[in-house]
Structure formats: structure tokens, C-alpha cells
MOPAC internal coordinates of N, CA, C and O (Angstrom, degrees):
PM7 1SCF
backbone

  N    0.0000 0     0.00 0     0.00 0    0    0    0
  C    1.4606 1     0.00 0     0.00 0    1    0    0
  C    1.5386 1   108.03 1     0.00 0    2    1    0
  O    1.2310 1   118.90 1   -57.93 1    3    2    1
  N    1.3112 1   119.70 1   122.07 1    3    2    1
  C    1.4610 1   121.19 1   179.28 1    5    3    2
  C    1.5012 1   112.48 1   -64.12 1    6    5    3
  O    1.2310 1   121.20 1   -36.21 1    7    6    5
  N    1.3323 1   115.31 1   143.79 1    7    6    5
  C    1.4345 1   120.52 1  -176.54 1    9    7    6
  C    1.5304 1   110.92 1  -108.53 1   10    9    7
  O    1.2310 1   119.77 1  -174.30 1   11   10    9
  N    1.3320 1   118.05 1     5.70 1   11   10    9
  C    1.4587 1   121.84 1  -176.45 1   13   11   10
  C    1.4991 1   114.03 1   -62.65 1   14   13   11
  O    1.2310 1   119.78 1   146.61 1   15   14   13
  N    1.3346 1   118.03 1   -33.39 1   15   14   13
  C    1.4798 1   122.17 1  -177.58 1   17   15   14
  C    1.5157 1   112.34 1   -75.71 1   18   17   15
  O    1.2310 1   119.91 1  -178.90 1   19   18   17
  N    1.3233 1   117.78 1     1.10 1   19   18   17
  C    1.4331 1   121.44 1  -176.97 1   21   19   18
  C    1.5671 1   110.40 1   -78.51 1   22   21   19
  O    1.2310 1   122.60 1     5.16 1   23   22   21
  N    1.3439 1   112.62 1  -174.84 1   23   22   21
  C    1.4982 1   116.58 1  -179.64 1   25   23   22
  C    1.5230 1   113.39 1   -80.86 1   26   25   23
  O    1.2310 1   122.32 1    15.73 1   27   26   25
  N    1.3132 1   113.16 1  -164.27 1   27   26   25
  C    1.4608 1   120.17 1  -177.68 1   29   27   26
  C    1.5183 1   111.11 1   -61.48 1   30   29   27
  O    1.2310 1   119.64 1   136.39 1   31   30   29
  N    1.3263 1   118.29 1   -43.61 1   31   30   29
  C    1.4556 1   120.93 1   179.75 1   33   31   30
  C    1.5073 1   111.76 1   -57.28 1   34   33   31
  O    1.2310 1   121.44 1   134.35 1   35   34   33
  N    1.3329 1   114.85 1   -45.65 1   35   34   33
  C    1.4570 1   120.60 1  -178.07 1   37   35   34
  C    1.5093 1   109.07 1   -63.41 1   38   37   35
  O    1.2310 1   118.92 1   136.79 1   39   38   37
  N    1.3176 1   119.67 1   -43.21 1   39   38   37
  C    1.4635 1   121.35 1  -179.55 1   41   39   38
  C    1.5289 1   110.05 1   -66.16 1   42   41   39
  O    1.2310 1   120.35 1   141.91 1   43   42   41
  N    1.3185 1   116.94 1   -38.09 1   43   42   41
  C    1.4567 1   121.55 1   175.74 1   45   43   42
  C    1.5089 1   111.20 1   -60.99 1   46   45   43
  O    1.2310 1   121.05 1   136.17 1   47   46   45
  N    1.3289 1   115.60 1   -43.83 1   47   46   45
  C    1.4809 1   119.88 1   178.54 1   49   47   46
  C    1.5222 1   113.01 1   -65.27 1   50   49   47
  O    1.2310 1   120.69 1   142.21 1   51   50   49
  N    1.3272 1   116.28 1   -37.79 1   51   50   49
  C    1.4796 1   120.25 1   174.32 1   53   51   50
  C    1.5011 1   110.26 1   -60.19 1   54   53   51
  O    1.2310 1   121.90 1   129.34 1   55   54   53
  N    1.3515 1   113.97 1   -50.66 1   55   54   53
  C    1.4311 1   119.17 1  -176.38 1   57   55   54
  C    1.5629 1   111.26 1   -59.42 1   58   57   55
  O    1.2310 1   121.86 1   136.12 1   59   58   57
  N    1.3702 1   114.04 1   -43.88 1   59   58   57
  C    1.4781 1   116.55 1  -179.39 1   61   59   58
  C    1.5094 1   112.33 1   -65.14 1   62   61   59
  O    1.2310 1   120.61 1   142.15 1   63   62   61
  N    1.3290 1   116.45 1   -37.85 1   63   62   61
  C    1.4740 1   118.27 1   179.65 1   65   63   62
  C    1.5312 1   111.97 1   -69.49 1   66   65   63
  O    1.2310 1   120.43 1   141.96 1   67   66   65
  N    1.2986 1   116.79 1   -38.04 1   67   66   65
  C    1.4679 1   120.81 1   177.72 1   69   67   66
  C    1.5001 1   110.12 1   -66.29 1   70   69   67
  O    1.2310 1   119.37 1   140.69 1   71   70   69
  N    1.3549 1   118.80 1   -39.31 1   71   70   69
  C    1.4445 1   122.38 1   177.70 1   73   71   70
  C    1.5004 1   108.74 1   -62.47 1   74   73   71
  O    1.2310 1   121.61 1   135.26 1   75   74   73
  N    1.3133 1   114.53 1   -44.74 1   75   74   73
  C    1.4944 1   118.94 1   179.43 1   77   75   74
  C    1.5050 1   115.04 1   -59.18 1   78   77   75
  O    1.2310 1   122.01 1   141.70 1   79   78   77
  N    1.3502 1   113.75 1   -38.30 1   79   78   77
  C    1.4689 1   118.17 1   177.07 1   81   79   78
  C    1.5322 1   110.47 1   -64.10 1   82   81   79
  O    1.2310 1   120.68 1   132.99 1   83   82   81
  N    1.3281 1   116.31 1   -47.01 1   83   82   81
  C    1.4463 1   119.37 1   177.78 1   85   83   82
  C    1.5153 1   113.57 1   -61.12 1   86   85   83
  O    1.2310 1   121.38 1   137.36 1   87   86   85
  N    1.3169 1   114.97 1   -42.64 1   87   86   85
  C    1.4544 1   120.67 1   179.53 1   89   87   86
  C    1.5211 1   110.25 1   -58.76 1   90   89   87
  O    1.2310 1   121.14 1   133.91 1   91   90   89
  N    1.3036 1   115.42 1   -46.09 1   91   90   89
  C    1.4635 1   119.45 1  -177.62 1   93   91   90
  C    1.5335 1   114.08 1   -70.92 1   94   93   91
  O    1.2310 1   122.19 1   130.58 1   95   94   93
  N    1.3485 1   113.42 1   -49.42 1   95   94   93
  C    1.4506 1   118.42 1  -175.38 1   97   95   94
  C    1.5231 1   115.04 1   -70.78 1   98   97   95
  O    1.2310 1   121.76 1   141.79 1   99   98   97
  N    1.3618 1   114.24 1   -38.21 1   99   98   97
  C    1.4707 1   119.12 1  -176.60 1  101   99   98
  C    1.4876 1   114.03 1  -105.53 1  102  101   99
  O    1.2310 1   121.48 1  -175.98 1  103  102  101
  N    1.3315 1   114.77 1     4.02 1  103  102  101
  C    1.4793 1   120.17 1  -177.59 1  105  103  102
  C    1.5452 1   112.95 1    52.30 1  106  105  103
  O    1.2310 1   121.83 1  -128.21 1  107  106  105
  N    1.3523 1   114.10 1    51.79 1  107  106  105
  C    1.4534 1   121.30 1  -178.47 1  109  107  106
  C    1.5200 1   107.89 1  -101.09 1  110  109  107
  O    1.2310 1   121.89 1   -23.28 1  111  110  109
  N    1.3399 1   113.98 1   156.72 1  111  110  109
  C    1.4518 1   122.15 1   168.71 1  113  111  110
  C    1.5739 1   106.58 1   -78.34 1  114  113  111
  O    1.2310 1   120.81 1   -16.10 1  115  114  113
  N    1.3086 1   116.06 1   163.90 1  115  114  113
  C    1.5163 1   120.55 1  -177.12 1  117  115  114
  C    1.5180 1   108.41 1   -58.42 1  118  117  115
  O    1.2310 1   118.79 1   133.95 1  119  118  117
  N    1.3549 1   119.91 1   -46.05 1  119  118  117
  C    1.4378 1   121.19 1  -175.54 1  121  119  118
  C    1.5405 1   111.95 1   -66.74 1  122  121  119
  O    1.2310 1   120.82 1   149.02 1  123  122  121
  N    1.3392 1   116.03 1   -30.98 1  123  122  121
  C    1.5088 1   120.41 1   176.70 1  125  123  122
  C    1.5073 1   108.79 1   -70.64 1  126  125  123
  O    1.2310 1   119.47 1   138.06 1  127  126  125
  N    1.2997 1   118.62 1   -41.94 1  127  126  125
  C    1.4669 1   121.69 1   178.84 1  129  127  126
  C    1.4918 1   109.81 1   -61.68 1  130  129  127
  O    1.2310 1   120.59 1   136.03 1  131  130  129
  N    1.3384 1   116.47 1   -43.97 1  131  130  129
  C    1.4789 1   118.98 1   179.08 1  133  131  130
  C    1.5224 1   108.96 1   -60.89 1  134  133  131
  O    1.2310 1   119.92 1   132.77 1  135  134  133
  N    1.3067 1   117.77 1   -47.23 1  135  134  133
  C    1.4725 1   121.56 1  -179.73 1  137  135  134
  C    1.5102 1   112.04 1   -57.51 1  138  137  135
  O    1.2310 1   121.20 1   138.76 1  139  138  137
  N    1.3411 1   115.32 1   -41.24 1  139  138  137
  C    1.5100 1   118.86 1   178.82 1  141  139  138
  C    1.5071 1   111.07 1   -63.20 1  142  141  139
  O    1.2310 1   119.96 1   138.09 1  143  142  141
  N    1.3377 1   117.69 1   -41.91 1  143  142  141
  C    1.4751 1   122.73 1   179.59 1  145  143  142
  C    1.5213 1   109.19 1   -65.45 1  146  145  143
  O    1.2310 1   121.79 1   133.34 1  147  146  145
  N    1.3096 1   114.18 1   -46.66 1  147  146  145
  C    1.4868 1   118.26 1  -178.15 1  149  147  146
  C    1.5371 1   111.62 1   -62.36 1  150  149  147
  O    1.2310 1   120.04 1   136.78 1  151  150  149
  N    1.3014 1   117.53 1   -43.22 1  151  150  149
  C    1.4661 1   122.61 1  -179.18 1  153  151  150
  C    1.5066 1   109.79 1   -67.04 1  154  153  151
  O    1.2310 1   118.98 1   139.63 1  155  154  153
  N    1.3251 1   119.54 1   -40.37 1  155  154  153
  C    1.4295 1   122.74 1   178.46 1  157  155  154
  C    1.5342 1   112.06 1   -65.69 1  158  157  155
  O    1.2310 1   121.21 1   142.46 1  159  158  157
  N    1.3452 1   115.30 1   -37.54 1  159  158  157
  C    1.4412 1   120.31 1  -179.97 1  161  159  158
  C    1.5341 1   108.40 1   -67.37 1  162  161  159
  O    1.2310 1   119.60 1   137.73 1  163  162  161
  N    1.3140 1   118.36 1   -42.27 1  163  162  161
  C    1.4256 1   120.96 1  -179.70 1  165  163  162
  C    1.5302 1   111.65 1   -66.13 1  166  165  163
  O    1.2310 1   121.20 1   137.44 1  167  166  165
  N    1.3074 1   115.30 1   -42.56 1  167  166  165
  C    1.4996 1   121.60 1  -178.92 1  169  167  166
  C    1.5383 1   109.54 1   -61.29 1  170  169  167
  O    1.2310 1   121.20 1   137.89 1  171  170  169
  N    1.3253 1   115.32 1   -42.11 1  171  170  169
  C    1.4795 1   119.90 1  -174.86 1  173  171  170
  C    1.5435 1   112.96 1   -90.16 1  174  173  171
  O    1.2310 1   120.22 1   176.07 1  175  174  173
  N    1.3292 1   117.19 1    -3.93 1  175  174  173
  C    1.4687 1   119.06 1  -179.10 1  177  175  174
  C    1.5082 1   113.61 1    66.66 1  178  177  175
  O    1.2310 1   121.06 1  -144.32 1  179  178  177
  N    1.3415 1   115.57 1    35.68 1  179  178  177
  C    1.4807 1   121.78 1  -178.96 1  181  179  178
  C    1.5104 1   107.60 1  -122.42 1  182  181  179
  O    1.2310 1   121.15 1   -10.72 1  183  182  181
  N    1.3379 1   115.40 1   169.28 1  183  182  181
  C    1.4090 1   119.75 1   173.89 1  185  183  182
  C    1.5135 1   109.05 1   -82.43 1  186  185  183
  O    1.2310 1   120.77 1   -16.86 1  187  186  185
  N    1.3256 1   116.13 1   163.14 1  187  186  185
  C    1.4763 1   119.85 1   178.16 1  189  187  186
  C    1.5056 1   109.97 1   -63.35 1  190  189  187
  O    1.2310 1   120.82 1   145.20 1  191  190  189
  N    1.3041 1   116.05 1   -34.80 1  191  190  189
  C    1.5020 1   119.65 1   178.54 1  193  191  190
  C    1.5321 1   110.87 1   -62.33 1  194  193  191
  O    1.2310 1   121.12 1   136.01 1  195  194  193
  N    1.3394 1   115.47 1   -43.99 1  195  194  193
  C    1.4696 1   119.06 1   177.97 1  197  195  194
  C    1.5356 1   112.89 1   -62.93 1  198  197  195
  O    1.2310 1   121.08 1   135.50 1  199  198  197
  N    1.3156 1   115.54 1   -44.50 1  199  198  197
  C    1.4792 1   120.76 1   179.60 1  201  199  198
  C    1.5372 1   107.97 1   -64.22 1  202  201  199
  O    1.2310 1   120.80 1   138.28 1  203  202  201
  N    1.3178 1   116.08 1   -41.72 1  203  202  201
  C    1.4678 1   120.97 1   178.79 1  205  203  202
  C    1.5306 1   109.40 1   -56.94 1  206  205  203
  O    1.2310 1   120.62 1   131.22 1  207  206  205
  N    1.3456 1   116.41 1   -48.78 1  207  206  205
  C    1.4523 1   121.56 1  -178.83 1  209  207  206
  C    1.5368 1   110.43 1   -60.16 1  210  209  207
  O    1.2310 1   122.02 1   135.87 1  211  210  209
  N    1.3294 1   113.74 1   -44.13 1  211  210  209
  C    1.4937 1   118.40 1   178.09 1  213  211  210
  C    1.4901 1   111.47 1   -57.83 1  214  213  211
  O    1.2310 1   120.19 1   135.99 1  215  214  213
  N    1.3290 1   117.24 1   -44.01 1  215  214  213
  C    1.4785 1   121.44 1  -179.23 1  217  215  214
  C    1.5067 1   110.18 1   -64.56 1  218  217  215
  O    1.2310 1   121.20 1   133.45 1  219  218  217
  N    1.2975 1   115.30 1   -46.55 1  219  218  217
  C    1.5221 1   119.97 1   178.56 1  221  219  218
  C    1.4997 1   110.81 1   -56.85 1  222  221  219
  O    1.2310 1   122.11 1   132.56 1  223  222  221
  N    1.3490 1   113.57 1   -47.44 1  223  222  221
  C    1.5364 1   116.79 1   179.90 1  225  223  222
  C    1.4960 1   111.57 1   -62.01 1  226  225  223
  O    1.2310 1   119.18 1   139.44 1  227  226  225
  N    1.3230 1   119.17 1   -40.56 1  227  226  225
  C    1.4600 1   121.98 1   179.10 1  229  227  226
  C    1.5358 1   111.19 1   -66.87 1  230  229  227
  O    1.2310 1   120.29 1   138.54 1  231  230  229
  N    1.2602 1   117.06 1   -41.46 1  231  230  229
  C    1.4793 1   122.06 1   179.46 1  233  231  230
  C    1.5153 1   110.43 1   -64.08 1  234  233  231
  O    1.2310 1   120.11 1   144.85 1  235  234  233
  N    1.3216 1   117.39 1   -35.15 1  235  234  233
  C    1.4675 1   118.21 1  -176.71 1  237  235  234
  C    1.5449 1   110.55 1   -74.53 1  238  237  235
  O    1.2310 1   120.55 1   160.85 1  239  238  237
  N    1.3268 1   116.55 1   -19.15 1  239  238  237
  C    1.4841 1   119.85 1   174.78 1  241  239  238
  C    1.5302 1   112.25 1   -74.52 1  242  241  239
  O    1.2310 1   122.37 1   154.69 1  243  242  241
  N    1.3072 1   113.07 1   -25.31 1  243  242  241
  C    1.5065 1   118.21 1  -176.02 1  245  243  242
  C    1.5105 1   111.20 1   -90.65 1  246  245  243
  O    1.2310 1   118.77 1   160.31 1  247  246  245
  N    1.3170 1   119.96 1   -19.69 1  247  246  245
  C    1.4619 1   122.74 1  -174.00 1  249  247  246
  C    1.5026 1   111.02 1  -124.40 1  250  249  247
  O    1.2310 1   120.10 1   180.00 1  251  250  249

């Protein structure tokens, strides 16, 4: 179930989880993970919350 339609807390939780995935899988620092999410969101014309949800969904398919 997507969490993007939730409130600020839910969006923050999504963002933190997505950053954590990037930090672990790509060995990034927190600011680098944030930059990656931000850049991807801008490139795709989506919000950071939407990109975060996409990343979480993709990661769940792999593990």
C-alpha cells in the first residue's frame, strides 16, 4: 500500500527509509543520498515522496 498520500510524518518516514536504502546499497553519506533522491525527483518530474516510494517498492522486490 503506497504511503505517499499520508501526512508530513508519513512522507518524512518514506524519505528517511529511501535515504537509508541508498546509504546502505550504494555506500553513500546522508547528504549524498538526499542529493540523489532530489536529482531523481527533478529529472522525473515527481515529488521526493513519490520517488522515495518508488525506490522502496523496487527494493522490496529485490529482498
